Backbone as CSV, one residue per row, in Angstrom:
resi,resn,N_x,N_y,N_z,CA_x,CA_y,CA_z,C_x,C_y,C_z
1,MET,116.823,149.450,87.365,117.729,149.223,86.266,117.998,147.733,86.160
2,ASP,118.073,147.236,84.961,118.333,145.822,84.723,119.767,145.486,85.122
3,THR,119.928,144.479,85.978,121.267,144.151,86.472,122.170,143.604,85.393
4,ALA,121.619,143.049,84.323,122.444,142.508,83.243,123.136,143.625,82.462
5,THR,122.512,144.807,82.380,123.103,145.910,81.629,123.780,146.936,82.518
6,ARG,123.676,146.771,83.804,124.270,147.725,84.744,125.788,147.657,84.678
7,GLN,126.432,148.791,84.852,127.887,148.825,84.867,128.403,148.140,86.127
8,PRO,129.614,147.588,86.079,130.179,146.987,87.290,130.317,148.021,88.390
9,ARG,130.304,147.568,89.617,130.375,148.436,90.781,131.564,149.388,90.711
10,GLU,132.709,148.923,90.222,133.916,149.747,90.201,133.764,150.984,89.325
11,SER,132.893,150.947,88.330,132.783,152.075,87.421,131.775,153.126,87.883
12,TRP,131.024,152.846,88.918,130.055,153.824,89.413,130.803,154.932,90.118
13,GLN,130.537,156.136,89.699,131.154,157.294,90.328,130.097,158.374,90.420
14,SER,130.284,159.263,91.354,129.326,160.359,91.437,130.002,161.623,91.907
15,THR,129.262,162.694,91.841,129.783,163.963,92.309,129.883,163.965,93.833
16,ARG,129.324,162.948,94.455,129.386,162.857,95.911,130.540,161.952,96.328
17,VAL,131.681,162.073,95.681,132.873,161.279,95.963,132.552,159.796,95.854
18,PHE,132.448,159.330,94.631,132.169,157.927,94.319,130.887,157.435,94.974
19,GLY,129.896,158.270,95.048,128.613,157.859,95.592,128.566,157.845,97.108
20,LEU,129.654,158.238,97.749,129.683,158.214,99.205,128.932,159.399,99.779
21,SER,128.350,159.172,100.892,127.671,160.222,101.618,128.685,161.289,102.015
22,PRO,128.275,162.539,102.096,129.190,163.580,102.572,129.699,163.298,103.986
23,ARG,129.074,162.327,104.668,129.536,161.970,106.014,130.932,161.380,105.998
24,ILE,131.472,161.058,104.837,132.814,160.493,104.745,133.872,161.558,105.031
25,LEU,133.535,162.821,104.854,134.515,163.888,105.016,135.160,163.948,106.401
26,PRO,134.434,163.681,107.487,135.128,163.688,108.777,136.261,162.672,108.839
27,PHE,136.143,161.566,108.119,137.219,160.583,108.119,138.482,161.193,107.539
28,VAL,138.334,161.928,106.440,139.486,162.554,105.815,140.103,163.554,106.786
29,ALA,139.265,164.342,107.447,139.768,165.309,108.420,140.395,164.609,109.615
30,ALA,139.826,163.484,110.035,140.344,162.771,111.201,141.740,162.245,110.961
31,LYS,142.085,161.928,109.727,143.415,161.403,109.433,144.496,162.435,109.753
32,LYS,144.161,163.719,109.788,145.147,164.763,110.058,145.729,164.671,111.462
33,TRP,144.987,164.124,112.414,145.513,164.084,113.777,146.707,163.165,113.915
34,TYR,146.929,162.293,112.958,148.113,161.433,112.999,149.389,162.241,112.812
35,ASN,149.286,163.388,112.177,150.466,164.172,111.837,150.637,165.432,112.671
36,THR,149.917,165.555,113.766,150.042,166.754,114.573,151.397,166.776,115.270
37,PRO,152.062,167.943,115.302,153.390,168.020,115.902,153.373,167.970,117.430
38,MET,152.231,168.250,118.046,152.146,168.292,119.504,151.551,166.993,120.034
39,THR,152.207,166.400,121.015,151.698,165.183,121.630,151.589,165.404,123.132
40,PRO,150.404,165.790,123.627,150.239,165.999,125.065,150.475,164.696,125.829
41,LYS,150.911,164.808,127.053,151.190,163.642,127.887,149.973,163.291,128.747
42,ILE,149.846,162.021,129.047,148.758,161.525,129.883,149.071,161.834,131.346
43,THR,148.076,162.308,132.059,148.260,162.585,133.491,148.174,161.275,134.268
44,ASP,148.603,161.304,135.524,148.502,160.109,136.378,147.049,159.684,136.550
45,GLU,146.150,160.666,136.657,144.720,160.369,136.808,144.185,159.633,135.571
46,MET,144.583,160.097,134.387,144.148,159.440,133.149,144.721,158.025,133.056
47,ARG,145.999,157.893,133.390,146.649,156.582,133.322,145.940,155.568,134.216
48,LYS,145.597,155.988,135.420,144.902,155.103,136.367,143.545,154.670,135.793
49,ALA,142.811,155.635,135.235,141.499,155.321,134.654,141.648,154.387,133.448
50,LEU,142.669,154.592,132.640,142.904,153.725,131.491,143.259,152.302,131.934
51,GLU,144.050,152.191,132.993,144.427,150.871,133.508,143.226,150.120,134.082
52,GLN,142.290,150.848,134.680,141.109,150.219,135.266,140.145,149.702,134.194
53,HIS,140.118,150.361,133.058,139.213,149.981,131.958,139.980,150.045,130.638
54,PRO,140.910,149.116,130.420,141.792,149.208,129.250,141.097,149.070,127.894
55,ASP,139.934,148.467,127.830,139.256,148.260,126.551,138.199,149.309,126.240
56,ASP,137.988,150.239,127.160,136.953,151.254,126.975,137.566,152.621,126.704
57,PRO,136.893,153.456,125.893,137.361,154.836,125.718,137.261,155.581,127.054
58,LEU,138.204,156.443,127.309,138.203,157.241,128.535,137.597,158.605,128.240
59,LYS,136.521,158.924,128.918,135.865,160.224,128.746,136.657,161.259,129.541
60,VAL,137.105,162.326,128.850,137.901,163.379,129.472,137.194,164.701,129.224
61,GLU,137.008,165.481,130.291,136.327,166.773,130.165,137.303,167.905,130.423
62,ASP,137.291,168.890,129.537,138.086,170.101,129.720,137.374,170.955,130.760
63,GLU,138.040,171.215,131.863,137.403,171.961,132.963,137.063,173.390,132.576
64,GLN,137.812,173.978,131.657,137.559,175.361,131.264,136.425,175.484,130.253
65,THR,136.434,174.641,129.235,135.439,174.772,128.166,134.254,173.843,128.331
66,ARG,134.406,172.839,129.182,133.396,171.800,129.404,133.203,170.896,128.181
67,LYS,134.126,170.997,127.215,134.081,170.083,126.072,134.525,168.701,126.536
68,VAL,133.903,167.687,125.951,134.220,166.301,126.316,134.983,165.638,125.166
69,TYR,136.031,164.919,125.533,136.853,164.194,124.571,136.909,162.736,125.008
70,PHE,137.303,161.873,124.081,137.468,160.463,124.404,138.890,160.046,124.067
71,LEU,139.545,159.453,125.032,140.916,158.990,124.884,140.879,157.479,124.661
72,ILE,141.450,157.039,123.529,141.470,155.609,123.238,142.846,155.218,122.706
73,ASP,143.167,153.958,122.849,144.407,153.399,122.338,144.479,153.599,120.826
74,SER,145.670,153.907,120.301,145.795,154.200,118.870,145.378,153.010,118.003
75,GLY,145.672,151.793,118.442,145.243,150.618,117.677,143.734,150.512,117.625
76,ARG,143.093,150.788,118.735,141.621,150.761,118.795,141.040,151.884,117.936
77,ALA,141.697,153.051,117.969,141.222,154.181,117.164,141.263,153.827,115.685
78,GLN,142.371,153.221,115.244,142.482,152.838,113.845,141.412,151.818,113.477
79,HIS,141.172,150.864,114.374,140.144,149.846,114.136,138.760,150.499,114.007
80,LEU,138.451,151.441,114.900,137.155,152.127,114.849,137.008,152.948,113.569
81,LEU,138.085,153.636,113.167,138.030,154.403,111.923,137.849,153.490,110.724
82,ASP,138.540,152.358,110.730,138.393,151.402,109.628,136.973,150.855,109.550
83,GLU,136.389,150.519,110.703,134.997,150.030,110.722,134.052,151.093,110.189
84,TRP,134.246,152.319,110.644,133.388,153.421,110.218,133.510,153.631,108.709
85,LEU,134.748,153.605,108.187,134.944,153.804,106.760,134.272,152.693,105.957
86,ARG,134.362,151.451,106.423,133.702,150.346,105.724,132.184,150.559,105.666
87,ARG,131.602,151.002,106.779,130.151,151.263,106.795,129.789,152.364,105.804
88,GLU,130.576,153.436,105.786,130.290,154.553,104.893,130.488,154.152,103.432
89,LEU,131.512,153.368,103.146,131.715,152.879,101.791,130.544,152.023,101.344
90,LYS,130.052,151.189,102.231,128.905,150.337,101.913,127.685,151.183,101.578
91,VAL,127.477,152.261,102.331,126.353,153.161,102.051,126.474,153.705,100.630
92,GLY,127.658,154.198,100.282,127.863,154.759,98.951,127.738,153.731,97.844
93,LEU,128.313,152.560,98.058,128.230,151.514,97.041,126.801,151.008,96.878
94,ASP,126.068,150.911,97.980,124.655,150.515,97.888,123.850,151.562,97.122
95,GLN,124.149,152.856,97.370,123.467,153.913,96.630,123.762,153.794,95.138
96,ALA,125.010,153.528,94.811,125.388,153.379,93.403,124.686,152.175,92.787
97,ASP,124.604,151.083,93.513,123.924,149.887,93.004,122.447,150.148,92.737
98,ARG,121.849,151.041,93.514,120.438,151.373,93.316,120.261,152.455,92.245
99,GLY,121.365,152.911,91.670,121.287,153.947,90.644,121.137,155.344,91.202
100,GLU,121.504,155.547,92.443,121.347,156.846,93.094,122.632,157.665,93.034
101,SER,123.367,157.541,91.957,124.586,158.322,91.802,124.602,158.933,90.413
102,GLN,125.536,159.836,90.203,125.669,160.499,88.915,127.088,160.280,88.411
103,PRO,127.283,160.327,87.101,128.651,160.208,86.592,129.533,161.310,87.177
104,TRP,130.740,160.964,87.432,131.686,161.897,88.033,132.436,162.608,86.929
105,ASP,132.385,163.922,86.928,133.107,164.729,85.941,134.441,165.125,86.562
106,ILE,135.476,164.345,86.265,136.781,164.572,86.875,137.337,165.943,86.528
107,ASP,137.120,166.412,85.301,137.626,167.724,84.905,136.983,168.833,85.738
108,GLU,135.678,168.743,85.954,134.975,169.734,86.767,135.444,169.665,88.222
109,THR,135.624,168.466,88.739,136.078,168.285,90.111,137.468,168.887,90.292
110,LEU,138.370,168.630,89.355,139.713,169.197,89.436,139.689,170.713,89.306
111,ALA,138.843,171.231,88.432,138.734,172.686,88.282,138.266,173.327,89.588
112,GLN,137.293,172.716,90.237,136.821,173.240,91.516,137.923,173.183,92.575
113,ALA,138.669,172.082,92.598,139.758,171.939,93.571,140.837,172.993,93.326
114,HIS,141.198,173.215,92.067,142.204,174.226,91.740,141.720,175.617,92.130
115,HIS,140.435,175.885,91.902,139.865,177.184,92.271,139.926,177.387,93.786
116,ARG,139.529,176.352,94.551,139.585,176.465,96.022,141.017,176.674,96.498
117,HIS,141.943,175.935,95.909,143.346,176.050,96.298,143.877,177.460,95.999
118,ALA,143.560,177.968,94.819,144.014,179.303,94.438,143.430,180.377,95.353
119,SER,142.170,180.227,95.751,141.535,181.233,96.617,142.137,181.221,98.022
120,ARG,142.654,180.083,98.460,143.282,180.003,99.791,144.660,180.648,99.806
121,ARG,145.320,180.696,98.660,146.679,181.223,98.591,146.699,182.737,98.545
122,LYS,145.536,183.363,98.341,145.477,184.830,98.240,145.614,185.474,99.585
């Protein structure tokens, strides 16, 4: 597409949430953990490990499920999420610049959202 006739970056929108990869959705879900009512406490073992390596994520394994989690400082977590979001935004904006997006039909998007919301309330 000729860059002289191309729309400005701000006007590019797509059905993939402004041209963003669907990989952006975990970010939206991740924001929910800020509002969880339960705040588990750090054990002495975790505190010691965090003090020994204050700048590194602490790998924590659930002994029952064997699931692995990473414990990090909230400031570092926000920084990592911000970096990740910037990378994902760049992917979407680059796709839009290459013409790999479609016009966003806001009415259709809202209709789908209302339908999903209504089906959850049943």
